[in-house]
N, CA, C and O atoms as CSV, one atom per row, in Angstrom:
chain,resi,resn,atom,element,x,y,z
A,1,UNK,N,N,110.886,113.393,142.346
A,1,UNK,CA,C,111.557,113.695,141.100
A,1,UNK,C,C,110.515,113.663,139.982
A,1,UNK,O,O,109.698,112.744,139.925
A,2,UNK,N,N,110.536,114.634,139.119
A,2,UNK,CA,C,109.584,114.740,138.016
A,2,UNK,C,C,110.182,114.163,136.743
A,2,UNK,O,O,111.372,114.307,136.463
A,3,UNK,N,N,109.324,113.512,135.991
A,3,UNK,CA,C,109.754,112.971,134.698
A,3,UNK,C,C,109.062,113.747,133.598
A,3,UNK,O,O,107.962,114.267,133.780
A,4,UNK,N,N,109.706,113.815,132.479
A,4,UNK,CA,C,109.133,114.490,131.314
A,4,UNK,C,C,108.434,113.446,130.453
A,4,UNK,O,O,109.085,112.693,129.729
A,5,UNK,N,N,107.105,113.404,130.534
A,5,UNK,CA,C,106.341,112.443,129.753
A,5,UNK,C,C,105.913,113.088,128.442
A,5,UNK,O,O,105.459,114.232,128.411
A,6,UNK,N,N,106.064,112.345,127.383
A,6,UNK,CA,C,105.635,112.841,126.079
A,6,UNK,C,C,104.113,112.765,125.997
A,6,UNK,O,O,103.524,111.726,126.297
A,7,UNK,N,N,103.488,113.848,125.598
A,7,UNK,CA,C,102.033,113.873,125.502
A,7,UNK,C,C,101.506,113.177,124.261
A,7,UNK,O,O,100.305,112.930,124.155
A,8,UNK,N,N,102.381,112.857,123.324
A,8,UNK,CA,C,101.907,112.201,122.107
A,8,UNK,C,C,101.893,110.682,122.230
A,8,UNK,O,O,101.509,109.999,121.280
A,9,UNK,N,N,102.296,110.142,123.355
A,9,UNK,CA,C,102.232,108.698,123.596
A,9,UNK,C,C,101.016,108.426,124.470
A,9,UNK,O,O,100.914,108.933,125.586
A,10,UNK,N,N,100.106,107.628,123.956
A,10,UNK,CA,C,98.862,107.364,124.665
A,10,UNK,C,C,98.946,106.029,125.391
A,10,UNK,O,O,99.409,105.034,124.834
A,11,UNK,N,N,98.498,106.020,126.628
A,11,UNK,CA,C,98.434,104.774,127.380
A,11,UNK,C,C,97.289,103.918,126.851
A,11,UNK,O,O,97.426,102.706,126.688
A,12,UNK,N,N,96.166,104.564,126.588
A,12,UNK,CA,C,95.001,103.876,126.029
A,12,UNK,C,C,94.741,104.466,124.650
A,12,UNK,O,O,94.505,105.669,124.530
A,13,UNK,N,N,94.780,103.642,123.607
A,13,UNK,CA,C,94.565,104.187,122.263
A,13,UNK,C,C,93.121,104.657,122.090
A,13,UNK,O,O,92.194,104.069,122.647
A,14,UNK,N,N,92.949,105.696,121.331
A,14,UNK,CA,C,91.611,106.243,121.074
A,14,UNK,C,C,91.024,105.632,119.808
A,14,UNK,O,O,90.653,106.350,118.879
A,15,UNK,N,N,90.943,104.328,119.777
A,15,UNK,CA,C,90.382,103.619,118.629
A,15,UNK,C,C,89.022,103.056,119.025
A,15,UNK,O,O,88.958,102.122,119.824
A,16,UNK,N,N,87.945,103.598,118.489
A,16,UNK,CA,C,86.614,103.140,118.881
A,16,UNK,C,C,86.269,101.794,118.248
A,16,UNK,O,O,86.784,101.430,117.191
A,17,UNK,N,N,85.380,101.066,118.929
A,17,UNK,CA,C,84.778,99.879,118.329
A,17,UNK,C,C,83.631,100.379,117.458
A,17,UNK,O,O,82.758,101.101,117.939
A,18,UNK,N,N,83.626,100.006,116.199
A,18,UNK,CA,C,82.568,100.433,115.288
A,18,UNK,C,C,81.877,99.190,114.746
A,18,UNK,O,O,82.506,98.325,114.137
A,19,UNK,N,N,80.586,99.120,114.979
A,19,UNK,CA,C,79.794,97.976,114.529
A,19,UNK,C,C,78.608,98.525,113.743
A,19,UNK,O,O,77.939,99.457,114.190
A,20,UNK,N,N,78.352,97.953,112.589
A,20,UNK,CA,C,77.208,98.381,111.785
A,20,UNK,C,C,76.104,97.340,111.881
A,20,UNK,O,O,76.357,96.137,111.816
A,21,UNK,N,N,74.883,97.820,112.035
A,21,UNK,CA,C,73.711,96.959,112.088
A,21,UNK,C,C,72.687,97.470,111.082
A,21,UNK,O,O,72.628,98.662,110.784
A,22,UNK,N,N,71.896,96.560,110.575
A,22,UNK,CA,C,70.742,96.977,109.783
A,22,UNK,C,C,69.662,97.395,110.771
A,22,UNK,O,O,69.399,96.707,111.757
A,23,UNK,N,N,69.050,98.522,110.490
A,23,UNK,CA,C,68.016,99.029,111.394
A,23,UNK,C,C,66.744,98.212,111.259
A,23,UNK,O,O,66.214,98.041,110.162
A,24,UNK,N,N,66.270,97.720,112.367
A,24,UNK,CA,C,64.996,97.021,112.442
A,24,UNK,C,C,63.900,98.085,112.421
A,24,UNK,O,O,63.973,99.058,113.173
A,25,UNK,N,N,62.906,97.917,111.589
A,25,UNK,CA,C,61.855,98.935,111.457
A,25,UNK,C,C,61.070,99.138,112.753
A,25,UNK,O,O,60.424,100.172,112.923
A,26,UNK,N,N,61.117,98.176,113.660
A,26,UNK,CA,C,60.396,98.321,114.926
A,26,UNK,C,C,61.226,99.030,115.997
A,26,UNK,O,O,60.710,99.336,117.072
A,27,UNK,N,N,62.497,99.293,115.721
A,27,UNK,CA,C,63.363,99.950,116.707
A,27,UNK,C,C,62.908,101.384,116.940
A,27,UNK,O,O,62.661,102.124,115.988
A,28,UNK,N,N,62.797,101.774,118.201
A,28,UNK,CA,C,62.349,103.132,118.511
A,28,UNK,C,C,63.449,104.001,119.116
A,28,UNK,O,O,63.276,105.211,119.259
A,29,UNK,N,N,64.580,103.389,119.471
A,29,UNK,CA,C,65.688,104.163,120.010
A,29,UNK,C,C,66.995,103.394,119.875
A,29,UNK,O,O,67.005,102.182,119.661
A,30,UNK,N,N,68.098,104.128,120.005
A,30,UNK,CA,C,69.444,103.557,120.029
A,30,UNK,C,C,70.064,103.982,121.352
A,30,UNK,O,O,69.932,105.136,121.761
A,31,UNK,N,N,70.734,103.060,122.013
A,31,UNK,CA,C,71.398,103.371,123.277
A,31,UNK,C,C,72.893,103.176,123.087
A,31,UNK,O,O,73.347,102.105,122.684
A,32,UNK,N,N,73.646,104.217,123.381
A,32,UNK,CA,C,75.105,104.153,123.346
A,32,UNK,C,C,75.561,104.405,124.772
A,32,UNK,O,O,75.210,105.427,125.363
A,33,UNK,N,N,76.338,103.488,125.332
A,33,UNK,CA,C,76.729,103.633,126.735
A,33,UNK,C,C,78.115,103.055,126.978
A,33,UNK,O,O,78.630,102.259,126.194
A,34,UNK,N,N,78.693,103.477,128.079
A,34,UNK,CA,C,80.023,103.003,128.462
A,34,UNK,C,C,79.919,101.706,129.266
A,34,UNK,O,O,78.830,101.258,129.623
A,35,UNK,N,N,81.076,101.123,129.537
A,35,UNK,CA,C,81.097,99.853,130.257
A,35,UNK,C,C,80.609,99.980,131.697
A,35,UNK,O,O,80.294,98.966,132.322
A,36,UNK,N,N,80.538,101.186,132.238
A,36,UNK,CA,C,79.948,101.361,133.562
A,36,UNK,C,C,78.487,100.952,133.595
A,36,UNK,O,O,77.954,100.602,134.648
A,37,UNK,N,N,77.843,100.997,132.435
A,37,UNK,CA,C,76.459,100.526,132.280
A,37,UNK,C,C,76.450,99.041,131.934
A,37,UNK,O,O,75.820,98.238,132.622
A,38,UNK,N,N,77.158,98.684,130.857
A,38,UNK,CA,C,77.080,97.328,130.305
A,38,UNK,C,C,77.693,96.272,131.217
A,38,UNK,O,O,77.378,95.090,131.078
A,39,UNK,N,N,78.555,96.664,132.141
A,39,UNK,CA,C,79.150,95.678,133.052
A,39,UNK,C,C,78.165,95.178,134.104
A,39,UNK,O,O,78.381,94.119,134.694
A,40,UNK,N,N,77.085,95.926,134.349
A,40,UNK,CA,C,76.133,95.515,135.386
A,40,UNK,C,C,74.729,95.212,134.860
A,40,UNK,O,O,73.937,94.579,135.558
A,41,UNK,N,N,74.411,95.653,133.645
A,41,UNK,CA,C,73.088,95.406,133.054
A,41,UNK,C,C,73.286,95.004,131.595
A,41,UNK,O,O,74.023,95.664,130.861
A,42,UNK,N,N,72.633,93.927,131.175
A,42,UNK,CA,C,72.825,93.462,129.792
A,42,UNK,C,C,71.928,94.224,128.810
A,42,UNK,O,O,71.074,95.015,129.210
A,43,UNK,N,N,72.140,93.970,127.537
A,43,UNK,CA,C,71.424,94.679,126.465
A,43,UNK,C,C,69.908,94.608,126.621
A,43,UNK,O,O,69.220,95.625,126.523
A,44,UNK,N,N,69.394,93.410,126.862
A,44,UNK,CA,C,67.952,93.226,126.956
A,44,UNK,C,C,67.374,93.989,128.145
A,44,UNK,O,O,66.301,94.584,128.040
A,45,UNK,N,N,68.083,93.973,129.276
A,45,UNK,CA,C,67.610,94.681,130.463
A,45,UNK,C,C,67.573,96.195,130.235
A,45,UNK,O,O,66.623,96.864,130.641
A,46,UNK,N,N,68.608,96.728,129.588
A,46,UNK,CA,C,68.639,98.166,129.305
A,46,UNK,C,C,67.520,98.535,128.331
A,46,UNK,O,O,66.829,99.533,128.533
A,47,UNK,N,N,67.338,97.742,127.285
A,47,UNK,CA,C,66.278,98.021,126.306
A,47,UNK,C,C,64.904,98.008,126.972
A,47,UNK,O,O,64.081,98.885,126.711
A,48,UNK,N,N,64.654,97.028,127.821
A,48,UNK,CA,C,63.377,96.952,128.532
A,48,UNK,C,C,63.219,98.137,129.484
A,48,UNK,O,O,62.150,98.743,129.554
A,49,UNK,N,N,64.276,98.461,130.210
A,49,UNK,CA,C,64.263,99.585,131.149
A,49,UNK,C,C,63.881,100.880,130.436
A,49,UNK,O,O,63.021,101.624,130.909
A,50,UNK,N,N,64.517,101.143,129.306
A,50,UNK,CA,C,64.254,102.376,128.554
A,50,UNK,C,C,62.850,102.353,127.945
A,50,UNK,O,O,62.120,103.339,128.046
A,51,UNK,N,N,62.470,101.253,127.323
A,51,UNK,CA,C,61.165,101.203,126.651
A,51,UNK,C,C,60.008,101.327,127.639
A,51,UNK,O,O,58.965,101.879,127.288
A,52,UNK,N,N,60.163,100.830,128.858
A,52,UNK,CA,C,59.102,100.948,129.863
A,52,UNK,C,C,58.892,102.389,130.320
A,52,UNK,O,O,57.815,102.732,130.807
A,53,UNK,N,N,59.903,103.229,130.167
A,53,UNK,CA,C,59.826,104.609,130.637
A,53,UNK,C,C,59.650,105.626,129.508
A,53,UNK,O,O,59.382,106.799,129.769
A,54,UNK,N,N,59.797,105.193,128.272
A,54,UNK,CA,C,59.845,106.112,127.129
A,54,UNK,C,C,58.559,106.902,126.922
A,54,UNK,O,O,58.608,108.021,126.410
A,55,UNK,N,N,57.426,106.360,127.300
A,55,UNK,CA,C,56.161,107.056,127.040
A,55,UNK,C,C,55.823,108.123,128.078
A,55,UNK,O,O,55.007,109.004,127.809
A,56,UNK,N,N,56.437,108.058,129.261
A,56,UNK,CA,C,56.044,109.025,130.296
A,56,UNK,C,C,57.204,109.784,130.945
A,56,UNK,O,O,56.993,110.504,131.921
A,57,UNK,N,N,58.422,109.634,130.421
A,57,UNK,CA,C,59.568,110.363,130.967
A,57,UNK,C,C,60.406,110.939,129.839
A,57,UNK,O,O,60.400,110.432,128.717
A,58,UNK,N,N,61.122,112.001,130.153
A,58,UNK,CA,C,62.044,112.567,129.163
A,58,UNK,C,C,63.283,111.676,129.070
A,58,UNK,O,O,63.557,110.882,129.970
A,59,UNK,N,N,64.019,111.816,127.981
A,59,UNK,CA,C,65.229,111.012,127.805
A,59,UNK,C,C,66.245,111.293,128.910
A,59,UNK,O,O,66.918,110.371,129.370
A,60,UNK,N,N,66.367,112.529,129.337
A,60,UNK,CA,C,67.319,112.845,130.410
A,60,UNK,C,C,66.893,112.211,131.737
A,60,UNK,O,O,67.744,111.789,132.520
A,61,UNK,N,N,65.588,112.141,131.994
A,61,UNK,CA,C,65.102,111.463,133.203
A,61,UNK,C,C,65.377,109.962,133.135
A,61,UNK,O,O,65.737,109.346,134.137
A,62,UNK,N,N,65.207,109.384,131.959
A,62,UNK,CA,C,65.463,107.950,131.791
A,62,UNK,C,C,66.935,107.651,132.032
A,62,UNK,O,O,67.266,106.670,132.699
A,63,UNK,N,N,67.816,108.480,131.501
A,63,UNK,CA,C,69.249,108.264,131.708
A,63,UNK,C,C,69.598,108.395,133.185
A,63,UNK,O,O,70.370,107.595,133.712
A,64,UNK,N,N,69.042,109.386,133.851
A,64,UNK,CA,C,69.288,109.549,135.286
A,64,UNK,C,C,68.822,108.319,136.057
A,64,UNK,O,O,69.526,107.837,136.944
A,65,UNK,N,N,67.637,107.810,135.722
A,65,UNK,CA,C,67.125,106.586,136.349
A,65,UNK,C,C,68.029,105.393,136.045
A,65,UNK,O,O,68.259,104.546,136.908
A,66,UNK,N,N,68.535,105.332,134.825
A,66,UNK,CA,C,69.431,104.241,134.434
A,66,UNK,C,C,70.720,104.283,135.259
A,66,UNK,O,O,71.197,103.245,135.720
A,67,UNK,N,N,71.279,105.469,135.444
A,67,UNK,CA,C,72.475,105.606,136.278
A,67,UNK,C,C,72.187,105.155,137.710
A,67,UNK,O,O,73.001,104.464,138.324
A,68,UNK,N,N,71.030,105.548,138.237
A,68,UNK,CA,C,70.652,105.133,139.593
A,68,UNK,C,C,70.542,103.617,139.690
A,68,UNK,O,O,70.985,103.015,140.668
A,69,UNK,N,N,69.947,103.006,138.668
A,69,UNK,CA,C,69.825,101.542,138.666
A,69,UNK,C,C,71.198,100.883,138.650
A,69,UNK,O,O,71.425,99.908,139.367
A,70,UNK,N,N,72.108,101.402,137.847
A,70,UNK,CA,C,73.457,100.834,137.784
A,70,UNK,C,C,74.175,100.972,139.120
A,70,UNK,O,O,74.902,100.068,139.531
A,71,UNK,N,N,73.977,102.091,139.798
A,71,UNK,CA,C,74.570,102.266,141.126
A,71,UNK,C,C,73.980,101.264,142.116
A,71,UNK,O,O,74.696,100.746,142.973
A,72,UNK,N,N,72.672,100.986,142.003
A,72,UNK,CA,C,72.043,99.968,142.850
A,72,UNK,C,C,72.622,98.587,142.570
A,72,UNK,O,O,72.710,97.744,143.463
A,73,UNK,N,N,73.016,98.367,141.314
A,73,UNK,CA,C,73.627,97.093,140.915
A,73,UNK,C,C,75.126,97.076,141.229
A,73,UNK,O,O,75.844,96.160,140.828
A,74,UNK,N,N,75.582,98.097,141.949
A,74,UNK,CA,C,76.958,98.221,142.432
A,74,UNK,C,C,77.982,98.477,141.335
A,74,UNK,O,O,79.110,97.989,141.408
A,75,UNK,N,N,77.595,99.236,140.326
A,75,UNK,CA,C,78.573,99.669,139.334
A,75,UNK,C,C,79.533,100.632,140.015
A,75,UNK,O,O,79.115,101.572,140.690
A,76,UNK,N,N,80.827,100.385,139.830
A,76,UNK,CA,C,81.833,101.263,140.440
A,76,UNK,C,C,82.627,102.008,139.371
A,76,UNK,O,O,83.574,102.730,139.683
A,77,UNK,N,N,82.241,101.833,138.122
A,77,UNK,CA,C,82.926,102.478,137.003
A,77,UNK,C,C,82.192,103.768,136.637
A,77,UNK,O,O,81.029,103.952,136.995
A,78,UNK,N,N,82.876,104.650,135.926
A,78,UNK,CA,C,82.193,105.855,135.448
A,78,UNK,C,C,81.140,105.454,134.417
A,78,UNK,O,O,81.275,104.431,133.746
A,79,UNK,N,N,80.099,106.263,134.299
A,79,UNK,CA,C,78.990,105.933,133.408
A,79,UNK,C,C,78.701,107.084,132.454
A,79,UNK,O,O,78.632,108.248,132.849
A,80,UNK,N,N,78.535,106.725,131.194
A,80,UNK,CA,C,78.119,107.659,130.158
A,80,UNK,C,C,77.062,106.955,129.324
A,80,UNK,O,O,77.203,105.774,129.008
A,81,UNK,N,N,76.006,107.670,128.968
A,81,UNK,CA,C,74.963,107.053,128.140
A,81,UNK,C,C,74.288,108.109,127.277
A,81,UNK,O,O,74.116,109.260,127.676
A,82,UNK,N,N,73.915,107.675,126.086
A,82,UNK,CA,C,73.138,108.477,125.154
A,82,UNK,C,C,71.955,107.632,124.721
A,82,UNK,O,O,72.106,106.447,124.426
A,83,UNK,N,N,70.790,108.234,124.681
A,83,UNK,CA,C,69.613,107.578,124.116
A,83,UNK,C,C,69.181,108.431,122.935
A,83,UNK,O,O,68.897,109.620,123.081
A,84,UNK,N,N,69.135,107.815,121.775
A,84,UNK,CA,C,68.741,108.510,120.555
A,84,UNK,C,C,67.378,107.981,120.146
A,84,UNK,O,O,67.227,106.799,119.838
A,85,UNK,N,N,66.386,108.862,120.144
A,85,UNK,CA,C,65.030,108.471,119.763
A,85,UNK,C,C,64.922,108.457,118.248
A,85,UNK,O,O,65.296,109.420,117.579
A,86,UNK,N,N,64.406,107.358,117.716
A,86,UNK,CA,C,64.232,107.204,116.269
A,86,UNK,C,C,62.779,107.455,115.904
A,86,UNK,O,O,61.869,107.072,116.639
A,87,UNK,N,N,62.568,108.095,114.776
A,87,UNK,CA,C,61.201,108.344,114.297
A,87,UNK,C,C,60.809,107.319,113.269
A,87,UNK,O,O,59.694,107.362,112.748
């Protein structure tokens, strides 16, 4: 039996967490990622992982490597990540 579900009722609200930080002058990138990343690797580990690869890999290669690392750490959630290089 089919039910008529209203499309305007959301199961999960689309309300983002918004946090403002003062930019540290030594910061070279910003990482935005989903819980598929953060549930298996902490902030410091991700920052170190990215900074160790930033001089010899493209950002897309670093993200691909990051996804592989999360899979090795047994992440079972979907993963999304953005790395924004700061000048």
